[in-house]
N, C-alpha and C positions, 0 to 999 in steps of 0.2 A: 420268671426270669426275664429280665429286661436286656441283659447283655450276655453275649457268648462267653465273655471272660468270667462271668459269675456262675455259669452253668455247672462247672466242676471246680473244686478247690485245687490248689497246686498239688496237694498230696494225692488227691484222686487222679489227677492227670498223670502223675508219676506212676501210680499203680497201673493205669491203663497202658502206659508206655512199657512198663515191666511185663505186663501180660502179652503185649505184642512181641517183645524180645524173647520171652519164654516160648511162645507159640512158634516163632520163626526159627528157634534153635534146632528144631527137629525136621525142618522142611526147607526146600528151596523157594517156597512160596513167599509172597509179600503181603502184609496186612497193613492197612492205613485206616485212620479215623479222621474224619473231617467234620468240623462244627461250623455252622454259620447261623446268623440270627434268623433269617427267613429267606425264602425264595419266591420270586414272582412266577417261576416256571413250574411245570409239573415236577414233583420231587424226583421221580426216576430220571427224567431228562436232565435235571440239574446234577444229579449224582453221576450220570454218565459224562457230563461236561467236566465235572471235578475230576473224575477218574482219568480222563484224558489230560487235563491240566497238570495233574500230579505225576504224569508219565507212567501211570500204572499199566497202561496198555503197551509199554515198552519192555516188560520183563521178558527174559529169554524164552521161558516156557509158557508164557501167557497164563500165569497162575497168581495174579494179583487179586486181592479182595479188598473192597472199600466199604466201610461203614460210614454212611453219610447221615448227618442229623441237621435238620433245620429247627433250631431250638424253639423259637417263638411260634412256629407253625405246628409244633408238636408232631413232627413227621420225620421218619427215617427210612432209609433204603440200604439194603445190603446188596452189593453187586460184585460179581466175579467176572474175571476175564474168560475168554473162550476156553483156555486149557482146563480150568477148574470146572467151568459150567458143563463141559463135555463129559466129565467123569462122575460128578456127584449124582446121587439119587434125585429124582425129579422134585421131591418135597423137601430137599435139604435146606434151601434158603428160607422156606416158610417155617420149618421147624426151628431153625435158628432165630428167626424173627419172633416166633411165639415165646421162646425162652426169654428173649430180651424184653418183650412187651410185659411179661409177668413181673419183672423187676421195675420197669418204667412206671407201671400203674401204681406201684407203691412208693414212687419217688426215688427209688434206688438206681439212679442212672449209671453210676460207676459200676455197680455189680452187673447190671444188664450188659454194659459194654464189655466188661471182662469175660462174662460167660459167652457172649457172642464171638469174641476174639478166640477164646479157648476152643469153642466148637469148630470154628473155621480152621483153626490151626490143626485140629485133629484130622480133619478131612484133607487138608493140604499135606500133612505128614503121611497119610495113607497113600495118596496118589503121587505125591512129589516129595519123597523122602530126602533128607539132607544128604548131600554128597560132599566128600572132603574138599572139593575145589569150589564149593558154593560161596558166593559173596552176597552180602546184604545189599541188594540193588537199590533199595529205597529207604528213606528215613523212617524211623519208628515214631517220631514225634507227632503229636496231634497237630493237624493243620487247621487253620481257622480262616474264614472268609467273611 
């Protein structure tokens, strides 16, 4: 992949946005996906920078989850805000990563993202169920940098 725009087809992007919408339907949590070509920083540090840039640290219950991918670096990070990190099992993010990696290794990036989003959504629903007055605090669209 030479460009972020070529990483996923428009149809795949829409399937990912739909996976986010479905995952968030049952929770007050927020999930975002961010793609960029590469980073000169440590991937985790860059993911946290993007997390803040996207205002994911501003959710009311601190329950935002970001899936960050540096496409050409072949690197990704899943990071959650304090609210979700405080309640999920210690191995949750690693087990989510492993599911995604299994798809990524076979070149099925869309399905890896969908499965990661779905798994994050299940945990968000468990600990942060949807309440009737919940609002979608952040966009479901894939951000690109």
